[in-house]
N, CA, C, O and CB atoms as a CASP TS submission, in Angstrom:
PFRMAT TS
TARGET T0000
AUTHOR 0000-0000-0000
METHOD Language model
MODEL 1
PARENT N/A
ATOM      1  N   MET     1      -6.695  -2.220  30.988  1.00  0.00           N
ATOM      2  CA  MET     1      -5.766  -2.487  29.920  1.00  0.00           C
ATOM      3  C   MET     1      -4.443  -1.825  30.235  1.00  0.00           C
ATOM      4  O   MET     1      -4.446  -0.626  30.514  1.00  0.00           O
ATOM      5  CB  MET     1      -6.318  -2.004  28.579  1.00  0.00           C
ATOM      6  N   ASP     2      -3.341  -2.493  30.213  1.00  0.00           N
ATOM      7  CA  ASP     2      -2.075  -1.861  30.524  1.00  0.00           C
ATOM      8  C   ASP     2      -1.481  -1.215  29.217  1.00  0.00           C
ATOM      9  O   ASP     2      -2.005  -1.390  28.117  1.00  0.00           O
ATOM     10  CB  ASP     2      -1.079  -2.923  31.149  1.00  0.00           C
ATOM     11  N   ILE     3      -0.452  -0.522  29.395  1.00  0.00           N
ATOM     12  CA  ILE     3       0.122   0.294  28.268  1.00  0.00           C
ATOM     13  C   ILE     3       0.616  -0.567  27.172  1.00  0.00           C
ATOM     14  O   ILE     3       0.488  -0.234  25.994  1.00  0.00           O
ATOM     15  CB  ILE     3       1.268   1.180  28.744  1.00  0.00           C
ATOM     16  N   GLU     4       1.200  -1.712  27.557  1.00  0.00           N
ATOM     17  CA  GLU     4       1.802  -2.626  26.486  1.00  0.00           C
ATOM     18  C   GLU     4       0.681  -3.147  25.671  1.00  0.00           C
ATOM     19  O   GLU     4       0.847  -3.145  24.451  1.00  0.00           O
ATOM     20  CB  GLU     4       2.640  -3.848  27.099  1.00  0.00           C
ATOM     21  N   ALA     5      -0.410  -3.584  26.143  1.00  0.00           N
ATOM     22  CA  ALA     5      -1.519  -4.004  25.445  1.00  0.00           C
ATOM     23  C   ALA     5      -2.140  -2.962  24.526  1.00  0.00           C
ATOM     24  O   ALA     5      -2.498  -3.250  23.384  1.00  0.00           O
ATOM     25  CB  ALA     5      -2.463  -4.465  26.371  1.00  0.00           C
ATOM     26  N   ALA     6      -2.257  -1.775  25.035  1.00  0.00           N
ATOM     27  CA  ALA     6      -2.733  -0.627  24.249  1.00  0.00           C
ATOM     28  C   ALA     6      -1.811  -0.358  23.047  1.00  0.00           C
ATOM     29  O   ALA     6      -2.286  -0.082  21.946  1.00  0.00           O
ATOM     30  CB  ALA     6      -2.821   0.635  25.144  1.00  0.00           C
ATOM     31  N   LYS     7      -0.513  -0.440  23.266  1.00  0.00           N
ATOM     32  CA  LYS     7       0.393  -0.220  22.204  1.00  0.00           C
ATOM     33  C   LYS     7       0.331  -1.324  21.055  1.00  0.00           C
ATOM     34  O   LYS     7       0.436  -1.056  19.858  1.00  0.00           O
ATOM     35  CB  LYS     7       1.771  -0.144  22.797  1.00  0.00           C
ATOM     36  N   LEU     8       0.154  -2.539  21.554  1.00  0.00           N
ATOM     37  CA  LEU     8      -0.051  -3.616  20.459  1.00  0.00           C
ATOM     38  C   LEU     8      -1.363  -3.411  19.732  1.00  0.00           C
ATOM     39  O   LEU     8      -1.436  -3.589  18.516  1.00  0.00           O
ATOM     40  CB  LEU     8      -0.046  -5.089  21.078  1.00  0.00           C
ATOM     41  N   LEU     9      -2.383  -3.044  20.452  1.00  0.00           N
ATOM     42  CA  LEU     9      -3.705  -2.820  19.776  1.00  0.00           C
ATOM     43  C   LEU     9      -3.581  -1.711  18.800  1.00  0.00           C
ATOM     44  O   LEU     9      -4.041  -1.846  17.666  1.00  0.00           O
ATOM     45  CB  LEU     9      -4.834  -2.492  20.790  1.00  0.00           C
ATOM     46  N   ALA    10      -2.944  -0.545  19.202  1.00  0.00           N
ATOM     47  CA  ALA    10      -2.818   0.622  18.317  1.00  0.00           C
ATOM     48  C   ALA    10      -1.975   0.255  17.085  1.00  0.00           C
ATOM     49  O   ALA    10      -2.289   0.622  15.953  1.00  0.00           O
ATOM     50  CB  ALA    10      -2.174   1.827  19.082  1.00  0.00           C
ATOM     51  N   ALA    11      -0.925  -0.462  17.349  1.00  0.00           N
ATOM     52  CA  ALA    11      -0.041  -0.821  16.115  1.00  0.00           C
ATOM     53  C   ALA    11      -0.818  -1.754  15.184  1.00  0.00           C
ATOM     54  O   ALA    11      -0.705  -1.652  13.962  1.00  0.00           O
ATOM     55  CB  ALA    11       1.357  -1.559  16.561  1.00  0.00           C
ATOM     56  N   GLY    12      -1.560  -2.606  15.728  1.00  0.00           N
ATOM     57  CA  GLY    12      -2.299  -3.604  14.866  1.00  0.00           C
ATOM     58  C   GLY    12      -3.378  -2.838  14.068  1.00  0.00           C
ATOM     59  O   GLY    12      -3.520  -3.008  12.857  1.00  0.00           O
ATOM     60  N   ILE    13      -4.128  -1.994  14.791  1.00  0.00           N
ATOM     61  CA  ILE    13      -5.123  -1.191  14.062  1.00  0.00           C
ATOM     62  C   ILE    13      -4.515  -0.226  12.998  1.00  0.00           C
ATOM     63  O   ILE    13      -5.083  -0.031  11.924  1.00  0.00           O
ATOM     64  CB  ILE    13      -5.929  -0.380  15.067  1.00  0.00           C
ATOM     65  N   CYS    14      -3.398   0.338  13.320  1.00  0.00           N
ATOM     66  CA  CYS    14      -2.688   1.215  12.399  1.00  0.00           C
ATOM     67  C   CYS    14      -2.302   0.489  11.114  1.00  0.00           C
ATOM     68  O   CYS    14      -2.541   0.970  10.007  1.00  0.00           O
ATOM     69  CB  CYS    14      -1.447   1.783  13.069  1.00  0.00           C
ATOM     70  N   MET    15      -1.675  -0.726  11.304  1.00  0.00           N
ATOM     71  CA  MET    15      -1.250  -1.495  10.218  1.00  0.00           C
ATOM     72  C   MET    15      -2.370  -2.048   9.419  1.00  0.00           C
ATOM     73  O   MET    15      -2.316  -2.058   8.190  1.00  0.00           O
ATOM     74  CB  MET    15      -0.411  -2.539  10.673  1.00  0.00           C
ATOM     75  N   GLY    16      -3.401  -2.517  10.092  1.00  0.00           N
ATOM     76  CA  GLY    16      -4.563  -3.119   9.408  1.00  0.00           C
ATOM     77  C   GLY    16      -5.269  -2.066   8.569  1.00  0.00           C
ATOM     78  O   GLY    16      -5.563  -2.309   7.398  1.00  0.00           O
ATOM     79  N   LEU    17      -5.556  -0.865   9.162  1.00  0.00           N
ATOM     80  CA  LEU    17      -6.168   0.175   8.346  1.00  0.00           C
ATOM     81  C   LEU    17      -5.280   0.763   7.274  1.00  0.00           C
ATOM     82  O   LEU    17      -5.730   1.196   6.212  1.00  0.00           O
ATOM     83  CB  LEU    17      -6.626   1.252   9.210  1.00  0.00           C
ATOM     84  N   GLY    18      -3.983   0.761   7.601  1.00  0.00           N
ATOM     85  CA  GLY    18      -3.010   1.304   6.626  1.00  0.00           C
ATOM     86  C   GLY    18      -2.715   0.423   5.527  1.00  0.00           C
ATOM     87  O   GLY    18      -2.057   0.843   4.575  1.00  0.00           O
ATOM     88  N   ALA    19      -3.162  -0.819   5.572  1.00  0.00           N
ATOM     89  CA  ALA    19      -2.946  -1.801   4.404  1.00  0.00           C
ATOM     90  C   ALA    19      -4.117  -1.817   3.537  1.00  0.00           C
ATOM     91  O   ALA    19      -3.991  -2.308   2.415  1.00  0.00           O
ATOM     92  CB  ALA    19      -2.677  -3.258   4.883  1.00  0.00           C
ATOM     93  N   ILE    20      -5.288  -1.323   3.924  1.00  0.00           N
ATOM     94  CA  ILE    20      -6.477  -1.323   3.092  1.00  0.00           C
ATOM     95  C   ILE    20      -6.315  -0.462   1.819  1.00  0.00           C
ATOM     96  O   ILE    20      -6.571  -0.910   0.701  1.00  0.00           O
ATOM     97  CB  ILE    20      -7.657  -0.827   3.905  1.00  0.00           C
ATOM     98  N   GLY    21      -5.885   0.777   2.041  1.00  0.00           N
ATOM     99  CA  GLY    21      -5.769   1.765   0.946  1.00  0.00           C
ATOM    100  C   GLY    21      -4.772   1.252  -0.171  1.00  0.00           C
ATOM    101  O   GLY    21      -5.099   1.264  -1.358  1.00  0.00           O
ATOM    102  N   PRO    22      -3.556   0.808   0.263  1.00  0.00           N
ATOM    103  CA  PRO    22      -2.649   0.327  -0.770  1.00  0.00           C
ATOM    104  C   PRO    22      -3.145  -0.898  -1.531  1.00  0.00           C
ATOM    105  O   PRO    22      -2.951  -1.038  -2.739  1.00  0.00           O
ATOM    106  CB  PRO    22      -1.341   0.016  -0.159  1.00  0.00           C
ATOM    107  N   GLY    23      -3.805  -1.793  -0.759  1.00  0.00           N
ATOM    108  CA  GLY    23      -4.325  -2.981  -1.354  1.00  0.00           C
ATOM    109  C   GLY    23      -5.400  -2.662  -2.428  1.00  0.00           C
ATOM    110  O   GLY    23      -5.397  -3.289  -3.487  1.00  0.00           O
ATOM    111  N   ILE    24      -6.276  -1.744  -2.186  1.00  0.00           N
ATOM    112  CA  ILE    24      -7.305  -1.361  -3.160  1.00  0.00           C
ATOM    113  C   ILE    24      -6.620  -0.608  -4.264  1.00  0.00           C
ATOM    114  O   ILE    24      -6.869  -0.887  -5.437  1.00  0.00           O
ATOM    115  CB  ILE    24      -8.441  -0.500  -2.512  1.00  0.00           C
ATOM    116  N   GLY    25      -5.740   0.366  -3.926  1.00  0.00           N
ATOM    117  CA  GLY    25      -5.059   1.122  -4.929  1.00  0.00           C
ATOM    118  C   GLY    25      -4.272   0.436  -5.949  1.00  0.00           C
ATOM    119  O   GLY    25      -4.307   0.746  -7.140  1.00  0.00           O
ATOM    120  N   GLU    26      -3.505  -0.577  -5.419  1.00  0.00           N
ATOM    121  CA  GLU    26      -2.637  -1.342  -6.316  1.00  0.00           C
ATOM    122  C   GLU    26      -3.504  -2.264  -7.230  1.00  0.00           C
ATOM    123  O   GLU    26      -3.199  -2.444  -8.409  1.00  0.00           O
ATOM    124  CB  GLU    26      -1.601  -2.193  -5.479  1.00  0.00           C
ATOM    125  N   GLY    27      -4.591  -2.840  -6.651  1.00  0.00           N
ATOM    126  CA  GLY    27      -5.438  -3.566  -7.522  1.00  0.00           C
ATOM    127  C   GLY    27      -6.052  -2.849  -8.573  1.00  0.00           C
ATOM    128  O   GLY    27      -6.187  -3.366  -9.682  1.00  0.00           O
ATOM    129  N   TYR    28      -6.478  -1.579  -8.294  1.00  0.00           N
ATOM    130  CA  TYR    28      -7.085  -0.748  -9.311  1.00  0.00           C
ATOM    131  C   TYR    28      -6.115  -0.306 -10.343  1.00  0.00           C
ATOM    132  O   TYR    28      -6.454  -0.303 -11.527  1.00  0.00           O
ATOM    133  CB  TYR    28      -7.715   0.427  -8.703  1.00  0.00           C
ATOM    134  N   VAL    29      -4.903   0.073  -9.965  1.00  0.00           N
ATOM    135  CA  VAL    29      -3.871   0.411 -10.914  1.00  0.00           C
ATOM    136  C   VAL    29      -3.469  -0.680 -11.772  1.00  0.00           C
ATOM    137  O   VAL    29      -3.337  -0.494 -12.982  1.00  0.00           O
ATOM    138  CB  VAL    29      -2.730   0.898 -10.253  1.00  0.00           C
ATOM    139  N   GLY    30      -3.259  -1.838 -11.219  1.00  0.00           N
ATOM    140  CA  GLY    30      -2.874  -3.064 -11.990  1.00  0.00           C
ATOM    141  C   GLY    30      -4.000  -3.424 -12.927  1.00  0.00           C
ATOM    142  O   GLY    30      -3.731  -3.650 -14.107  1.00  0.00           O
ATOM    143  N   GLY    31      -5.275  -3.497 -12.477  1.00  0.00           N
ATOM    144  CA  GLY    31      -6.372  -3.810 -13.340  1.00  0.00           C
ATOM    145  C   GLY    31      -6.559  -2.864 -14.536  1.00  0.00           C
ATOM    146  O   GLY    31      -6.778  -3.332 -15.653  1.00  0.00           O
ATOM    147  N   LYS    32      -6.483  -1.617 -14.336  1.00  0.00           N
ATOM    148  CA  LYS    32      -6.586  -0.635 -15.248  1.00  0.00           C
ATOM    149  C   LYS    32      -5.436  -0.755 -16.370  1.00  0.00           C
ATOM    150  O   LYS    32      -5.652  -0.661 -17.578  1.00  0.00           O
ATOM    151  CB  LYS    32      -6.561   0.666 -14.510  1.00  0.00           C
ATOM    152  N   ALA    33      -4.211  -0.973 -15.791  1.00  0.00           N
ATOM    153  CA  ALA    33      -3.096  -1.120 -16.731  1.00  0.00           C
ATOM    154  C   ALA    33      -3.223  -2.305 -17.619  1.00  0.00           C
ATOM    155  O   ALA    33      -2.942  -2.188 -18.812  1.00  0.00           O
ATOM    156  CB  ALA    33      -1.820  -1.211 -16.005  1.00  0.00           C
ATOM    157  N   LEU    34      -3.641  -3.481 -17.106  1.00  0.00           N
ATOM    158  CA  LEU    34      -3.892  -4.656 -17.851  1.00  0.00           C
ATOM    159  C   LEU    34      -5.100  -4.463 -18.827  1.00  0.00           C
ATOM    160  O   LEU    34      -5.097  -5.035 -19.917  1.00  0.00           O
ATOM    161  CB  LEU    34      -4.134  -5.811 -16.892  1.00  0.00           C
ATOM    162  N   GLU    35      -6.051  -3.719 -18.465  1.00  0.00           N
ATOM    163  CA  GLU    35      -7.117  -3.399 -19.324  1.00  0.00           C
ATOM    164  C   GLU    35      -6.697  -2.581 -20.500  1.00  0.00           C
ATOM    165  O   GLU    35      -7.142  -2.815 -21.624  1.00  0.00           O
ATOM    166  CB  GLU    35      -8.140  -2.719 -18.590  1.00  0.00           C
ATOM    167  N   ALA    36      -5.834  -1.610 -20.252  1.00  0.00           N
ATOM    168  CA  ALA    36      -5.300  -0.805 -21.313  1.00  0.00           C
ATOM    169  C   ALA    36      -4.401  -1.576 -22.281  1.00  0.00           C
ATOM    170  O   ALA    36      -4.415  -1.354 -23.492  1.00  0.00           O
ATOM    171  CB  ALA    36      -4.551   0.324 -20.731  1.00  0.00           C
ATOM    172  N   ILE    37      -3.608  -2.504 -21.691  1.00  0.00           N
ATOM    173  CA  ILE    37      -2.775  -3.340 -22.548  1.00  0.00           C
ATOM    174  C   ILE    37      -3.643  -4.315 -23.435  1.00  0.00           C
ATOM    175  O   ILE    37      -3.368  -4.583 -24.605  1.00  0.00           O
ATOM    176  CB  ILE    37      -1.778  -4.151 -21.660  1.00  0.00           C
ATOM    177  N   GLY    38      -4.684  -4.796 -22.763  1.00  0.00           N
ATOM    178  CA  GLY    38      -5.643  -5.649 -23.498  1.00  0.00           C
ATOM    179  C   GLY    38      -6.266  -4.947 -24.693  1.00  0.00           C
ATOM    180  O   GLY    38      -6.447  -5.564 -25.743  1.00  0.00           O
ATOM    181  N   ARG    39      -6.600  -3.649 -24.549  1.00  0.00           N
ATOM    182  CA  ARG    39      -7.149  -2.845 -25.632  1.00  0.00           C
ATOM    183  C   ARG    39      -6.150  -2.539 -26.696  1.00  0.00           C
ATOM    184  O   ARG    39      -6.458  -2.607 -27.886  1.00  0.00           O
ATOM    185  CB  ARG    39      -7.695  -1.583 -25.106  1.00  0.00           C
ATOM    186  N   ASN    40      -4.946  -2.201 -26.283  1.00  0.00           N
ATOM    187  CA  ASN    40      -3.879  -1.751 -27.224  1.00  0.00           C
ATOM    188  C   ASN    40      -2.528  -2.409 -26.864  1.00  0.00           C
ATOM    189  O   ASN    40      -1.726  -1.774 -26.178  1.00  0.00           O
ATOM    190  CB  ASN    40      -3.737  -0.175 -27.189  1.00  0.00           C
ATOM    191  N   PRO    41      -2.256  -3.597 -27.278  1.00  0.00           N
ATOM    192  CA  PRO    41      -1.037  -4.314 -26.880  1.00  0.00           C
ATOM    193  C   PRO    41       0.287  -3.645 -27.289  1.00  0.00           C
ATOM    194  O   PRO    41       1.332  -3.857 -26.674  1.00  0.00           O
ATOM    195  CB  PRO    41      -1.076  -5.679 -27.461  1.00  0.00           C
ATOM    196  N   SER    42       0.199  -2.834 -28.345  1.00  0.00           N
ATOM    197  CA  SER    42       1.517  -2.172 -28.852  1.00  0.00           C
ATOM    198  C   SER    42       1.972  -1.131 -27.796  1.00  0.00           C
ATOM    199  O   SER    42       3.153  -0.785 -27.809  1.00  0.00           O
ATOM    200  CB  SER    42       1.304  -1.412 -30.336  1.00  0.00           C
ATOM    201  N   ILE    43       1.182  -0.647 -26.949  1.00  0.00           N
ATOM    202  CA  ILE    43       1.590   0.430 -25.973  1.00  0.00           C
ATOM    203  C   ILE    43       2.169  -0.179 -24.670  1.00  0.00           C
ATOM    204  O   ILE    43       2.510   0.542 -23.732  1.00  0.00           O
ATOM    205  CB  ILE    43       0.343   1.351 -25.614  1.00  0.00           C
ATOM    206  N   GLN    44       2.264  -1.457 -24.643  1.00  0.00           N
ATOM    207  CA  GLN    44       2.726  -2.176 -23.422  1.00  0.00           C
ATOM    208  C   GLN    44       3.985  -1.600 -22.848  1.00  0.00           C
ATOM    209  O   GLN    44       4.104  -1.466 -21.630  1.00  0.00           O
ATOM    210  CB  GLN    44       2.959  -3.637 -23.721  1.00  0.00           C
ATOM    211  N   ASN    45       4.937  -1.252 -23.699  1.00  0.00           N
ATOM    212  CA  ASN    45       6.285  -0.815 -23.280  1.00  0.00           C
ATOM    213  C   ASN    45       6.165   0.569 -22.536  1.00  0.00           C
ATOM    214  O   ASN    45       7.043   0.902 -21.740  1.00  0.00           O
ATOM    215  CB  ASN    45       7.263  -0.700 -24.563  1.00  0.00           C
ATOM    216  N   LYS    46       5.075   1.377 -22.794  1.00  0.00           N
ATOM    217  CA  LYS    46       4.886   2.621 -22.093  1.00  0.00           C
ATOM    218  C   LYS    46       4.054   2.438 -20.820  1.00  0.00           C
ATOM    219  O   LYS    46       4.298   3.146 -19.843  1.00  0.00           O
ATOM    220  CB  LYS    46       4.231   3.626 -23.006  1.00  0.00           C
ATOM    221  N   ILE    47       3.106   1.541 -20.790  1.00  0.00           N
ATOM    222  CA  ILE    47       2.233   1.369 -19.623  1.00  0.00           C
ATOM    223  C   ILE    47       2.882   0.643 -18.532  1.00  0.00           C
ATOM    224  O   ILE    47       2.649   1.032 -17.388  1.00  0.00           O
ATOM    225  CB  ILE    47       1.003   0.667 -19.984  1.00  0.00           C
ATOM    226  N   ILE    48       3.671  -0.365 -18.717  1.00  0.00           N
ATOM    227  CA  ILE    48       4.302  -1.156 -17.668  1.00  0.00           C
ATOM    228  C   ILE    48       5.113  -0.312 -16.747  1.00  0.00           C
ATOM    229  O   ILE    48       4.933  -0.393 -15.532  1.00  0.00           O
ATOM    230  CB  ILE    48       5.162  -2.218 -18.255  1.00  0.00           C
ATOM    231  N   PRO    49       6.030   0.524 -17.281  1.00  0.00           N
ATOM    232  CA  PRO    49       6.919   1.350 -16.331  1.00  0.00           C
ATOM    233  C   PRO    49       6.083   2.366 -15.585  1.00  0.00           C
ATOM    234  O   PRO    49       6.360   2.670 -14.425  1.00  0.00           O
ATOM    235  CB  PRO    49       8.079   2.117 -17.125  1.00  0.00           C
ATOM    236  N   ASN    50       5.070   2.891 -16.236  1.00  0.00           N
ATOM    237  CA  ASN    50       4.132   3.836 -15.472  1.00  0.00           C
ATOM    238  C   ASN    50       3.389   3.136 -14.387  1.00  0.00           C
ATOM    239  O   ASN    50       3.166   3.688 -13.310  1.00  0.00           O
ATOM    240  CB  ASN    50       3.093   4.488 -16.416  1.00  0.00           C
ATOM    241  N   MET    51       2.996   1.902 -14.670  1.00  0.00           N
ATOM    242  CA  MET    51       2.255   1.128 -13.721  1.00  0.00           C
ATOM    243  C   MET    51       3.127   0.820 -12.553  1.00  0.00           C
ATOM    244  O   MET    51       2.675   0.953 -11.416  1.00  0.00           O
ATOM    245  CB  MET    51       1.720  -0.132 -14.340  1.00  0.00           C
ATOM    246  N   VAL    52       4.325   0.425 -12.758  1.00  0.00           N
ATOM    247  CA  VAL    52       5.246   0.191 -11.643  1.00  0.00           C
ATOM    248  C   VAL    52       5.506   1.351 -10.809  1.00  0.00           C
ATOM    249  O   VAL    52       5.527   1.226  -9.585  1.00  0.00           O
ATOM    250  CB  VAL    52       6.495  -0.290 -12.119  1.00  0.00           C
ATOM    251  N   VAL    53       5.706   2.467 -11.376  1.00  0.00           N
ATOM    252  CA  VAL    53       5.873   3.737 -10.553  1.00  0.00           C
ATOM    253  C   VAL    53       4.622   4.063  -9.788  1.00  0.00           C
ATOM    254  O   VAL    53       4.708   4.477  -8.632  1.00  0.00           O
ATOM    255  CB  VAL    53       6.234   4.957 -11.457  1.00  0.00           C
ATOM    256  N   ALA    54       3.428   3.889 -10.399  1.00  0.00           N
ATOM    257  CA  ALA    54       2.190   4.113  -9.675  1.00  0.00           C
ATOM    258  C   ALA    54       1.962   3.173  -8.503  1.00  0.00           C
ATOM    259  O   ALA    54       1.436   3.549  -7.456  1.00  0.00           O
ATOM    260  CB  ALA    54       1.061   3.999 -10.605  1.00  0.00           C
ATOM    261  N   MET    55       2.375   1.958  -8.723  1.00  0.00           N
ATOM    262  CA  MET    55       2.277   0.905  -7.651  1.00  0.00           C
ATOM    263  C   MET    55       3.254   1.272  -6.502  1.00  0.00           C
ATOM    264  O   MET    55       2.947   1.084  -5.324  1.00  0.00           O
ATOM    265  CB  MET    55       2.628  -0.566  -8.242  1.00  0.00           C
ATOM    266  N   ALA    56       4.391   1.779  -6.868  1.00  0.00           N
ATOM    267  CA  ALA    56       5.383   2.078  -5.796  1.00  0.00           C
ATOM    268  C   ALA    56       4.873   3.279  -4.972  1.00  0.00           C
ATOM    269  O   ALA    56       5.036   3.319  -3.752  1.00  0.00           O
ATOM    270  CB  ALA    56       6.829   2.394  -6.416  1.00  0.00           C
ATOM    271  N   ILE    57       4.258   4.246  -5.657  1.00  0.00           N
ATOM    272  CA  ILE    57       3.706   5.422  -4.910  1.00  0.00           C
ATOM    273  C   ILE    57       2.620   4.977  -4.092  1.00  0.00           C
ATOM    274  O   ILE    57       2.515   5.424  -2.951  1.00  0.00           O
ATOM    275  CB  ILE    57       3.226   6.540  -5.816  1.00  0.00           C
ATOM    276  N   THR    58       1.737   4.085  -4.577  1.00  0.00           N
ATOM    277  CA  THR    58       0.590   3.550  -3.755  1.00  0.00           C
ATOM    278  C   THR    58       1.178   2.811  -2.600  1.00  0.00           C
ATOM    279  O   THR    58       0.694   2.979  -1.481  1.00  0.00           O
ATOM    280  CB  THR    58      -0.375   2.593  -4.590  1.00  0.00           C
ATOM    281  N   GLU    59       2.133   2.045  -2.778  1.00  0.00           N
ATOM    282  CA  GLU    59       2.668   1.213  -1.641  1.00  0.00           C
ATOM    283  C   GLU    59       3.331   2.055  -0.616  1.00  0.00           C
ATOM    284  O   GLU    59       3.517   1.569   0.499  1.00  0.00           O
ATOM    285  CB  GLU    59       3.669   0.165  -2.134  1.00  0.00           C
ATOM    286  N   SER    60       3.706   3.271  -0.881  1.00  0.00           N
ATOM    287  CA  SER    60       4.412   4.132   0.071  1.00  0.00           C
ATOM    288  C   SER    60       3.462   4.381   1.251  1.00  0.00           C
ATOM    289  O   SER    60       3.929   4.467   2.386  1.00  0.00           O
ATOM    290  CB  SER    60       4.873   5.499  -0.605  1.00  0.00           C
ATOM    291  N   THR    61       2.237   4.491   1.039  1.00  0.00           N
ATOM    292  CA  THR    61       1.312   4.766   2.171  1.00  0.00           C
ATOM    293  C   THR    61       1.220   3.581   3.159  1.00  0.00           C
ATOM    294  O   THR    61       1.054   3.765   4.365  1.00  0.00           O
ATOM    295  CB  THR    61      -0.104   5.091   1.627  1.00  0.00           C
ATOM    296  N   GLY    62       1.337   2.354   2.597  1.00  0.00           N
ATOM    297  CA  GLY    62       1.383   1.224   3.441  1.00  0.00           C
ATOM    298  C   GLY    62       2.716   1.145   4.207  1.00  0.00           C
ATOM    299  O   GLY    62       2.754   0.668   5.341  1.00  0.00           O
ATOM    300  N   ILE    63       3.807   1.615   3.581  1.00  0.00           N
ATOM    301  CA  ILE    63       5.137   1.613   4.278  1.00  0.00           C
ATOM    302  C   ILE    63       5.074   2.699   5.364  1.00  0.00           C
ATOM    303  O   ILE    63       5.632   2.492   6.441  1.00  0.00           O
ATOM    304  CB  ILE    63       6.369   1.891   3.246  1.00  0.00           C
ATOM    305  N   TYR    64       4.446   3.802   5.138  1.00  0.00           N
ATOM    306  CA  TYR    64       4.249   4.775   6.242  1.00  0.00           C
ATOM    307  C   TYR    64       3.515   4.190   7.341  1.00  0.00           C
ATOM    308  O   TYR    64       3.881   4.392   8.499  1.00  0.00           O
ATOM    309  CB  TYR    64       3.534   5.991   5.791  1.00  0.00           C
ATOM    310  N   ALA    65       2.511   3.482   7.071  1.00  0.00           N
ATOM    311  CA  ALA    65       1.687   2.872   8.211  1.00  0.00           C
ATOM    312  C   ALA    65       2.505   1.824   8.925  1.00  0.00           C
ATOM    313  O   ALA    65       2.315   1.640  10.128  1.00  0.00           O
ATOM    314  CB  ALA    65       0.333   2.206   7.679  1.00  0.00           C
ATOM    315  N   LEU    66       3.404   1.125   8.257  1.00  0.00           N
ATOM    316  CA  LEU    66       4.315   0.180   8.964  1.00  0.00           C
ATOM    317  C   LEU    66       5.258   0.994   9.849  1.00  0.00           C
ATOM    318  O   LEU    66       5.462   0.653  11.014  1.00  0.00           O
ATOM    319  CB  LEU    66       5.144  -0.715   7.935  1.00  0.00           C
ATOM    320  N   VAL    67       5.830   2.058   9.309  1.00  0.00           N
ATOM    321  CA  VAL    67       6.746   2.860  10.169  1.00  0.00           C
ATOM    322  C   VAL    67       6.093   3.402  11.427  1.00  0.00           C
ATOM    323  O   VAL    67       6.670   3.339  12.513  1.00  0.00           O
ATOM    324  CB  VAL    67       7.303   4.021   9.384  1.00  0.00           C
ATOM    325  N   ILE    68       4.872   3.941  11.274  1.00  0.00           N
ATOM    326  CA  ILE    68       4.184   4.434  12.461  1.00  0.00           C
ATOM    327  C   ILE    68       3.872   3.313  13.419  1.00  0.00           C
ATOM    328  O   ILE    68       3.984   3.503  14.630  1.00  0.00           O
ATOM    329  CB  ILE    68       2.912   5.151  12.079  1.00  0.00           C
ATOM    330  N   SER    69       3.483   2.147  12.926  1.00  0.00           N
ATOM    331  CA  SER    69       3.253   1.013  13.814  1.00  0.00           C
ATOM    332  C   SER    69       4.494   0.646  14.515  1.00  0.00           C
ATOM    333  O   SER    69       4.435   0.360  15.711  1.00  0.00           O
ATOM    334  CB  SER    69       2.724  -0.168  13.071  1.00  0.00           C
ATOM    335  N   LEU    70       5.622   0.628  13.875  1.00  0.00           N
ATOM    336  CA  LEU    70       6.934   0.286  14.529  1.00  0.00           C
ATOM    337  C   LEU    70       7.296   1.411  15.596  1.00  0.00           C
ATOM    338  O   LEU    70       7.788   1.120  16.686  1.00  0.00           O
ATOM    339  CB  LEU    70       8.126   0.161  13.391  1.00  0.00           C
ATOM    340  N   ILE    71       7.039   2.618  15.235  1.00  0.00           N
ATOM    341  CA  ILE    71       7.259   3.720  16.197  1.00  0.00           C
ATOM    342  C   ILE    71       6.369   3.483  17.448  1.00  0.00           C
ATOM    343  O   ILE    71       6.844   3.609  18.576  1.00  0.00           O
ATOM    344  CB  ILE    71       6.929   5.134  15.525  1.00  0.00           C
ATOM    345  N   ILE    72       5.097   3.145  17.241  1.00  0.00           N
ATOM    346  CA  ILE    72       4.208   2.928  18.364  1.00  0.00           C
ATOM    347  C   ILE    72       4.712   1.804  19.253  1.00  0.00           C
ATOM    348  O   ILE    72       4.667   1.901  20.479  1.00  0.00           O
ATOM    349  CB  ILE    72       2.808   2.622  17.875  1.00  0.00           C
ATOM    350  N   LEU    73       5.216   0.682  18.595  1.00  0.00           N
ATOM    351  CA  LEU    73       5.683  -0.463  19.408  1.00  0.00           C
ATOM    352  C   LEU    73       6.948  -0.207  20.191  1.00  0.00           C
ATOM    353  O   LEU    73       7.059  -0.533  21.373  1.00  0.00           O
ATOM    354  CB  LEU    73       5.910  -1.638  18.534  1.00  0.00           C
ATOM    355  N   PHE    74       7.938   0.415  19.463  1.00  0.00           N
ATOM    356  CA  PHE    74       9.289   0.452  20.048  1.00  0.00           C
ATOM    357  C   PHE    74       9.768   1.725  20.604  1.00  0.00           C
ATOM    358  O   PHE    74      10.772   1.742  21.317  1.00  0.00           O
ATOM    359  CB  PHE    74      10.219   0.059  19.089  1.00  0.00           C
ATOM    360  N   VAL    75       9.052   2.890  20.295  1.00  0.00           N
ATOM    361  CA  VAL    75       9.517   4.191  20.760  1.00  0.00           C
ATOM    362  C   VAL    75       8.626   4.706  21.823  1.00  0.00           C
ATOM    363  O   VAL    75       9.104   5.209  22.839  1.00  0.00           O
ATOM    364  CB  VAL    75       9.597   5.181  19.635  1.00  0.00           C
ATOM    365  N   LEU    76       7.340   4.601  21.631  1.00  0.00           N
ATOM    366  CA  LEU    76       6.429   5.159  22.655  1.00  0.00           C
ATOM    367  C   LEU    76       6.263   4.318  23.882  1.00  0.00           C
ATOM    368  O   LEU    76       5.526   4.694  24.793  1.00  0.00           O
ATOM    369  CB  LEU    76       5.100   5.376  22.072  1.00  0.00           C
TER
END
């Protein structure tokens, strides 16, 4: 296997594994937020902004995986 193929494989594995956590985390956060809104609709204005912040924090790990994949592809 040449170095270019190894870089492509490493970047693909990095992005694939790096997307699993955010996907599960965002689904969990969104599901629990909607569950809480379903139980108490009057608190919707407090839950939605917190949910958006939590999803942004969760997505940051996926963005880090993307950055590392791009570094593997174009810098190394």
